[in-house]
VMD Tcl script that draws the C-alpha trace (Angstrom):
set ca {
  {-18.51 22.71 -170.69}
  {-18.33 21.28 -167.20}
  {-19.77 23.85 -164.78}
  {-16.88 23.53 -162.31}
  {-14.32 24.06 -165.08}
  {-16.17 27.17 -166.19}
  {-16.36 28.41 -162.59}
  {-12.59 27.97 -162.20}
  {-12.00 29.74 -165.53}
  {-14.16 32.60 -164.23}
  {-12.24 32.67 -160.95}
  {-8.94 32.81 -162.85}
  {-10.11 35.59 -165.16}
  {-11.58 37.48 -162.19}
  {-8.24 37.27 -160.35}
  {-6.37 38.45 -163.43}
  {-8.69 41.42 -163.87}
  {-8.48 42.18 -160.15}
  {-4.71 42.65 -160.21}
  {-4.10 43.49 -163.88}
  {-4.40 47.27 -163.61}
  {-2.37 47.38 -160.41}
  {0.46 45.51 -162.15}
  {0.40 47.45 -165.45}
  {-1.11 50.89 -164.67}
  {-2.28 51.04 -168.31}
  {-5.15 53.59 -168.43}
  {-7.00 51.88 -171.28}
  {-7.62 48.91 -168.94}
  {-9.63 50.99 -166.44}
  {-13.09 50.08 -167.86}
  {-12.35 46.35 -167.53}
  {-9.92 45.93 -164.63}
  {-10.31 46.67 -160.95}
  {-8.68 49.92 -159.89}
  {-9.55 49.89 -156.18}
  {-11.34 47.79 -153.56}
  {-14.77 49.44 -153.84}
  {-17.93 47.37 -154.25}
  {-18.45 48.90 -157.70}
  {-15.04 47.72 -158.92}
  {-15.79 44.18 -157.75}
  {-19.15 44.25 -159.54}
  {-17.36 45.41 -162.68}
  {-14.81 42.60 -162.31}
  {-17.57 40.03 -161.93}
  {-19.35 41.32 -165.05}
  {-16.31 41.35 -167.33}
  {-14.76 38.16 -165.93}
  {-17.96 36.22 -166.51}
  {-18.38 37.65 -169.99}
  {-14.79 36.61 -170.81}
  {-15.44 33.14 -169.32}
  {-18.42 32.87 -171.68}
  {-16.23 33.82 -174.65}
  {-13.68 31.18 -173.58}
  {-16.48 28.62 -173.26}
  {-17.71 29.54 -176.74}
  {-14.21 29.08 -178.18}
  {-13.62 25.75 -176.41}
  {-16.97 24.05 -177.00}
  {-17.24 22.61 -180.49}
  {-19.71 24.31 -182.81}
  {-21.68 21.05 -183.08}
  {-22.33 21.00 -179.33}
  {-23.31 24.65 -179.00}
  {-26.98 25.08 -178.33}
  {-28.97 27.27 -180.67}
  {-29.45 29.99 -178.06}
  {-25.91 29.97 -176.66}
  {-25.43 33.70 -176.08}
  {-28.73 34.96 -174.72}
  {-28.76 32.89 -171.50}
  {-25.06 33.66 -170.97}
  {-25.54 37.39 -171.44}
  {-28.44 37.19 -168.99}
  {-26.26 35.44 -166.40}
  {-23.47 37.96 -167.07}
  {-25.90 40.79 -166.26}
  {-27.15 38.98 -163.15}
  {-23.83 37.77 -161.71}
  {-22.58 41.06 -160.20}
  {-25.82 41.43 -158.28}
  {-25.62 37.81 -157.09}
  {-22.17 38.66 -155.71}
  {-23.66 41.52 -153.66}
  {-26.55 39.42 -152.36}
  {-24.41 36.43 -151.38}
  {-21.33 38.35 -150.12}
  {-23.37 40.48 -147.72}
  {-25.04 37.48 -146.06}
  {-22.10 36.93 -143.70}
  {-21.48 40.60 -142.78}
  {-25.23 40.82 -142.19}
  {-24.99 38.01 -139.65}
  {-21.62 38.56 -137.94}
  {-20.69 42.13 -138.85}
  {-17.19 43.06 -140.04}
  {-15.24 40.11 -141.42}
  {-11.98 39.56 -139.57}
  {-9.20 38.55 -139.79}
  {-8.12 39.47 -143.33}
  {-7.51 35.84 -144.37}
  {-11.13 35.04 -143.46}
  {-12.46 37.96 -145.54}
  {-10.32 36.80 -148.48}
  {-11.53 33.22 -148.07}
  {-15.14 34.43 -147.99}
  {-14.55 36.59 -151.07}
  {-13.09 33.70 -153.09}
  {-15.86 31.38 -151.89}
  {-18.58 33.87 -152.90}
  {-16.93 34.52 -156.27}
  {-16.86 30.78 -157.00}
  {-20.36 30.02 -155.70}
  {-21.99 32.91 -157.55}
  {-20.47 31.71 -160.80}
  {-22.01 28.28 -160.17}
  {-25.38 29.94 -159.54}
  {-25.05 31.92 -162.79}
  {-24.23 28.73 -164.69}
  {-27.26 26.95 -163.19}
  {-29.49 29.88 -164.18}
  {-28.18 30.08 -167.76}
  {-28.57 26.33 -168.22}
  {-32.14 26.50 -166.92}
  {-33.25 29.00 -169.53}
  {-34.66 27.04 -172.46}
  {-37.53 28.78 -174.18}
  {-36.52 32.27 -175.21}
  {-39.08 34.65 -176.61}
  {-38.07 37.43 -178.95}
  {-38.99 39.97 -176.24}
  {-36.71 38.20 -173.73}
  {-33.81 38.22 -176.19}
  {-34.26 41.93 -176.93}
  {-34.52 42.69 -173.21}
  {-31.32 40.79 -172.46}
  {-29.42 42.56 -175.24}
  {-30.65 45.98 -174.08}
  {-29.80 45.21 -170.43}
  {-26.38 43.89 -171.46}
  {-25.63 47.10 -173.39}
  {-26.86 49.19 -170.45}
  {-24.59 47.15 -168.15}
  {-21.62 47.74 -170.45}
  {-22.36 51.46 -170.34}
  {-22.77 51.35 -166.54}
  {-19.48 49.58 -165.88}
  {-17.47 51.56 -168.45}
  {-18.94 55.00 -167.71}
  {-18.66 54.75 -163.95}
  {-15.10 53.46 -164.18}
  {-14.17 57.07 -164.89}
  {-16.38 58.84 -162.36}
  {-18.51 57.24 -159.68}
  {-22.12 58.32 -159.23}
  {-23.56 59.10 -155.85}
  {-25.13 55.81 -154.83}
  {-26.95 55.79 -151.54}
  {-27.54 52.07 -151.31}
  {-26.32 51.59 -147.74}
  {-26.44 55.07 -146.22}
  {-28.67 58.13 -146.19}
  {-27.40 60.83 -148.59}
  {-25.73 63.79 -146.93}
}
mol new
graphics top color blue
foreach p $ca { graphics top sphere $p radius 0.5 }
foreach p [lrange $ca 0 end-1] q [lrange $ca 1 end] { graphics top cylinder $p $q radius 0.2 }
display resetview
C-alpha cells in the first residue's frame, strides 16, 4: 500500500477514535476511543488507530502481494508509534513553550500525527530479517501494550514523567 494512503487512513481512523466516544458516550468504547485530552488518551488513540490502519491495509492488499512477515513489523510499529508521537510532538513546546493560538496547536497536532505515521511506515518497511526471538518479543510487547492501554483507560496510574511526585 502506498505509504501516504496508509498515513491518511491512519489520520482518518485516529480522528474517528478521537471523537467517537464524545459523540456516542458508549462505555464499551472507552478502551479504544479517546475520552479526554490527556497525553495518555492520545497515545492510546495512536496505538489503536495504527493497529486498525494495519488491519485495513491487510484487507486491501491482495494476499499475493503480502510479504511473508506482514504482521510482525506492523505490530512493532504499532507499539512504537505512540512513543514517536510524544518525542516528535514535544519538540516544538520544548523550543517555543506553550503552543498558541489554538489553531496552531491543532495544526501541529495533525502534522505530528501524520508525520509519525510516515515514520512508523518507514520503520516497518525497513525490517526484513526477523529472528524468532524478535517475533516473540514483538508479540509480548504488543500484548503488554494492549493491557497498558486498556487497563489504564479505566484508572490512570501515577506517572511522574514530567514532574516530581508529590
